[in-house]
Residue, then its C-alpha position, 0 to 999 in steps of 0.5 A: m499175123s493179127v493186127n489190132i484194129t479200131m473201127i470208128g463208125t458202125g454203119y453199113v461200111g463200118l460194121v461189115t468191114g469190122a466184122c470181116f476184119a475179125e473174120l480174117g483173124h484180127d482183133v477188132i473194136c467197133v466204136v458205137k456211141d449208143e449202148r442200146k445199139i451195142a446190146r441190139i447188135k449182140a442180141g443179133e439185131m443188126p442195124i442194117y439189112e445185110p445177108g449173113l451179117a448177123s451170124l458173122v458178127a455173132r461168131n466173131v464176138e463169141q470167139g473174142r475177135l470182135r468187141f464193141s465200145t462206146e469210148t473212142g479214146a480208150s478204143v484208140k489207145g494202143r492200136d495198130a490201125v484206126f479206121i474212120a468209117v463214118g457217113t459223108p452225106s451230100e450237103e443239100t444246098t451245094g452237093h458237096a460231101d459233108l465231112t463233119y463226121v470225118y473231121a470230128a472222128a479225126k479230132e477224137i482220134g488225135k486226142a487219144v492216140d498214144r503210140f504210132t498208129a495208122i489212121v485210115t479213112k474208109s469213108t468215101v471222101p473227096v480228093g484232098t480230104n485225107r490231107s485235111v484229116h492229117g491237119k486235124l490230127v496234128d492240131a489235136t496231137d501237136r505232133d505228127d510222129l504218132f500217126a500216118i494217114a492212109s486212104n482205103p476206099e471200100f467197094l461193097r455192094e449192099g446185099a453182097a457186102i460180105q462176099d465183096f469183102m472176102e472176094p474183092d476184085r482189088i484192094v486199094i490203099g493210098y499212103d505216103d508214109p511207108r509205115a501206114g502201107d506196112v500196116l495195111a499190107r499186114i491187115y489184108a495179107p489173108l486176102t492178098s496171099r490168095g491172089v487178090p490184087l493190091v493197088s498201092t498208090n498215093i493218097e489222092t489217087a486212092e481217093m479218086i479211084k473210088y469216085a471214078s469207079n462209082a461214076f463210071l458204073a452210074i454212067k453205064v447204068s444210065f447208058i443201058n437205060e437209054v439203050a432200052d428206050l431205043c430198043e422199044q422203038v426199033g424192035a430190039d430186045v435190050r436183054d440180048v443187046a446187053t448180053g452182046l455188049g457184055l460179052d465184049r471183054r472191054i465192056g463186061t456184063a456188070f451193070l447192064r441191067t435196065g431199070p427205073g433209075w439208080g439210087g442208093s448210098c453211093f451213086p447219087k452221092d458220089t457222082r454229085a461229089l465228083l462233079m462238084t470237085a471237077k467244078n471247083m477245079n474248073v475241069p469239065a465233067r460233062i459225061v458224069e453230069a449227063a448221067m445224073e440228069a438222065n437218071a433224074e429224068r428216068k425216074q420221072t419217065m417211069i411215072d409216065r409209064v405207069r400212067a400209060f399202063c393204067g390207061g392214061g391215068v391212075q385216078g381211082k386205080r389200086i396199084a400194087v408195088l413189089g419193092v421200095t428199096f433202091k435195089g433188092q437184098t437191102d433195106d436201103m431207101r436212100d435215093s430209091p426210085s420209089l421215092d420219086i415215083l410212088p408218092r406222085l402216083a398217090a398224089e394223082g389219086a392212085q391207091v398205092v399198096a407196096f410190099d418189100p421183103s426187108n420191111p424198111s423202117e423208114a418206108s411210111r415216113l418217106l412214102p407219103g400216101v403209100t400203104m405198106a402191105p404185110s405180104v405180096l398177096a395183101a398188096a395185090n388183092g383187088a389191084d388194077a396193076l402190079v408194078v415191079l420196082t425192085d429186083w428182089m431175088s425172092f420175087r422170082s419164086l412168087d406164085l404168079k397164078q395166086i397173085a393174078s387171081a387176087m387182082r381185079r385186073a391181072a396186069m404186070l408192069d415189070l420195071r426190072n425185067l425180072f420175069e419172063s413175059e411168057k410165064v407171066l401170061r401163062d400163069g394168068f396175067q392178061r397183060y405184061a410189059g417190061l423195059g426195052l423188050g421191043e414193044p412200046t409200053 
């Protein structure tokens, strides 16, 4: 049964979720404040890099299930559910989640709601936020019978968001008013009818599930990064260690790939917010805090690795870099390791030339001293070292022989263990080093 849904916020979460709701058969309005952005989206120009999103949006717009509007008030009236999917960035000074946009959306919704509507927070928000949203709605409507609040955290991986929505591990909904639970159950019925688990709980628990999930995964990545460092010293191969760990069903294989540190829109922000919540409640969160510290140090030690790989210093060296986004299959540079590593190398006198398949629009601004190249070959031309910084799947099919022949010194420092050393050396590179492969780099 189709549900009338309005999505406030069409960033990464809002646009993907709105398009996927429409694909499930619901009637969806996505509120976008900028007419020009709407025109670009309708023309197939997505504001985010996400495989398959453009075709998904186009199909549902054409079939009349997905619309865009600049008017919040008109888009809220007469709807069954209104989702808040706006940004919650970290405050620079405190680390708390900035809820300005969430509360502003709640105020606008409250002014417009004209019949019973489930108001659902999709944004990642600290525990207690939905209660505050309820207060904002009451202030705006001067009544509380027109709406019921609910929490419905998202678990979308950038680069695989559509698949994650359509084939989720679980759907989490938190509510007190059963009317909100009924609306959400109808919205997700096309998925739960196929056996997707639905976790129905109270609002605070739903909020906590999101933060606890991301913090645990961040801890898992920091753990395998430290194991990788130990592997180098004892002669073990972290890839096999991760396989042996992951095959234990209590642990699982996901997030056991070593790398230069975690970043992106979720892990850094959510671990900070969870830590601040714990401090506010006078509850120790030592493991989360240690993972954050380890990750910050991890990015700095990658600079040391590049220096060592280049003979002790990078002055006068041309360094080619593969990837600048925080991970492959996305154009997101938020808290990417590249932001810590590459400007520092440039400041130390290296000529840093990078290529990223997504061609992120913010790269030049965020990476002072770094030149963005139009191709891998252009980056590698005359380089003294090739540093693999991001795990783009397309890098696996590169012509390594051609790249090696273009370099002044064919040496690869693979900070993602994306390549096999035997193939790299067979294809013309004189030197290869990865992370945690049993030999100190």
